[in-house]
N, C-alpha and C positions, 0 to 999 in steps of 0.2 A: 894592022891588017893580018900580019903573020900570027898574032895572038889569037885572032878569031878562028883562023884555020886550024891552029894547034888545038884549041878547045873543042872544035868540031871533030877532029881526028881522035882526041881522047874520049869524047862521048861515044864515038863509033866503037872503039876498042873496049871500053868499059861495058857498053851495052851487050857486046858479044859475050863477055864474061858472065853477065846476068843470064843471058839465054842459055849458056852451057850449064850454069848452076840450076836453073829452073828445069831444064830437060832431065837432069839427074834426079831432081826431086819428083817431077811428074812421072818419070819412068819407074820410080819405086812403088807407085800406086798407093792405095789406102786413103785414109781420111786426110792426112797431111797433104797429099798430092791434090786432093779435091779442094782443100782450103787454099792452096797456092794458086790453083787455076782461077778460083773466084777472086782472089786478091789481085791477080794479074789483070783480069778483065776490068775490075773496078778501078785499078790504078790507071789503066789506059784511058778510060772514059774521063776520069777526073783530070788527068794531065791534058787531054785534048780540050776540055772545057776551059781550063785555066790558061792554056796557051792561046786559045782563041780570044779570050778576054784580054790577055796581055797585048796581043797584036792590035786589037781594036782600040786599046788605050795608048797605043804608040810605043809599046815596049821594044827595046832594041833586040836584034837577033842575038847579040852576045849575052844579054841578060836571060833570054829564053834558054839558050844553050847551057848557061850556068845553072839555071834552075833544074833542068833535066839532069845535068851531071850530078848535082847533089842528091837527087832522088835515086839515080842509078847507083851511086856510091853507097847510099843507105841500103839498097837492096843487096848489093854485094856483101856488105857487112852482116846483114840479117841471114842471108842464105849460106854464108860461109861458116856460121856458128854450128850448124847442124852436122 
Protein backbone atom coordinates (compact mmCIF):
# COMPACT_ATOMS: atom_id res chain seq x y z
CA UNK A 1 0.00 0.00 0.00
CA UNK A 2 2.80 2.39 0.88
CA UNK A 3 4.49 1.65 -2.46
CA UNK A 4 1.31 2.69 -4.32
CA UNK A 5 1.21 6.03 -2.54
CA UNK A 6 4.92 6.53 -3.10
CA UNK A 7 4.58 5.91 -6.86
CA UNK A 8 1.64 8.31 -7.02
CA UNK A 9 3.61 10.99 -5.16
CA UNK A 10 6.56 10.52 -7.51
CA UNK A 11 4.25 10.80 -10.51
CA UNK A 12 2.91 14.10 -9.18
CA UNK A 13 6.41 15.47 -8.61
CA UNK A 14 7.77 14.31 -11.95
CA UNK A 15 4.71 15.67 -13.76
CA UNK A 16 5.35 19.11 -12.29
CA UNK A 17 8.88 18.93 -13.64
CA UNK A 18 7.49 18.26 -17.13
CA UNK A 19 5.06 21.17 -16.76
CA UNK A 20 7.96 23.48 -15.88
CA UNK A 21 10.09 22.29 -18.80
CA UNK A 22 7.17 22.60 -21.22
CA UNK A 23 6.33 26.12 -20.04
CA UNK A 24 9.91 27.15 -20.69
CA UNK A 25 9.76 25.65 -24.18
CA UNK A 26 6.34 27.13 -24.96
CA UNK A 27 7.43 30.51 -23.61
CA UNK A 28 10.31 30.64 -26.06
CA UNK A 29 7.84 30.63 -28.94
CA UNK A 30 8.59 29.69 -32.50
CA UNK A 31 8.21 26.47 -34.43
CA UNK A 32 9.60 24.26 -31.64
CA UNK A 33 7.01 25.63 -29.20
CA UNK A 34 4.24 24.93 -31.69
CA UNK A 35 5.50 21.38 -32.18
CA UNK A 36 5.63 20.86 -28.42
CA UNK A 37 2.06 22.09 -28.01
CA UNK A 38 0.82 19.66 -30.68
CA UNK A 39 2.83 16.81 -29.16
CA UNK A 40 1.49 17.60 -25.71
CA UNK A 41 -2.14 17.43 -26.86
CA UNK A 42 -1.64 14.23 -28.85
CA UNK A 43 0.11 12.61 -25.87
CA UNK A 44 -2.80 13.50 -23.59
CA UNK A 45 -5.36 12.02 -25.96
CA UNK A 46 -3.33 8.84 -26.48
CA UNK A 47 -2.71 8.42 -22.74
CA UNK A 48 -6.40 8.90 -21.99
CA UNK A 49 -7.45 6.28 -24.52
CA UNK A 50 -4.85 3.78 -23.33
CA UNK A 51 -5.75 4.35 -19.69
CA UNK A 52 -9.44 3.85 -20.44
CA UNK A 53 -8.66 0.60 -22.21
CA UNK A 54 -6.44 -0.56 -19.35
CA UNK A 55 -9.20 0.14 -16.83
CA UNK A 56 -11.79 -1.70 -18.94
CA UNK A 57 -9.46 -4.69 -19.18
CA UNK A 58 -9.00 -4.79 -15.41
CA UNK A 59 -5.62 -3.06 -15.16
CA UNK A 60 -4.44 -2.29 -11.67
CA UNK A 61 -3.99 1.29 -10.51
CA UNK A 62 -0.32 0.55 -9.79
CA UNK A 63 0.24 -0.57 -13.37
CA UNK A 64 -1.49 2.53 -14.75
CA UNK A 65 0.59 4.84 -12.54
CA UNK A 66 3.75 3.00 -13.60
CA UNK A 67 2.86 3.48 -17.26
CA UNK A 68 2.28 7.19 -16.73
CA UNK A 69 5.54 7.52 -14.79
CA UNK A 70 7.55 5.95 -17.61
CA UNK A 71 6.01 8.38 -20.10
CA UNK A 72 6.62 11.35 -17.83
CA UNK A 73 10.22 10.29 -17.31
CA UNK A 74 10.68 10.02 -21.09
CA UNK A 75 9.34 13.57 -21.45
CA UNK A 76 11.74 14.84 -18.79
CA UNK A 77 14.65 13.24 -20.64
CA UNK A 78 13.54 14.64 -23.99
CA UNK A 79 12.81 18.15 -22.75
CA UNK A 80 15.99 18.33 -20.68
CA UNK A 81 18.20 17.79 -23.73
CA UNK A 82 17.37 21.16 -25.24
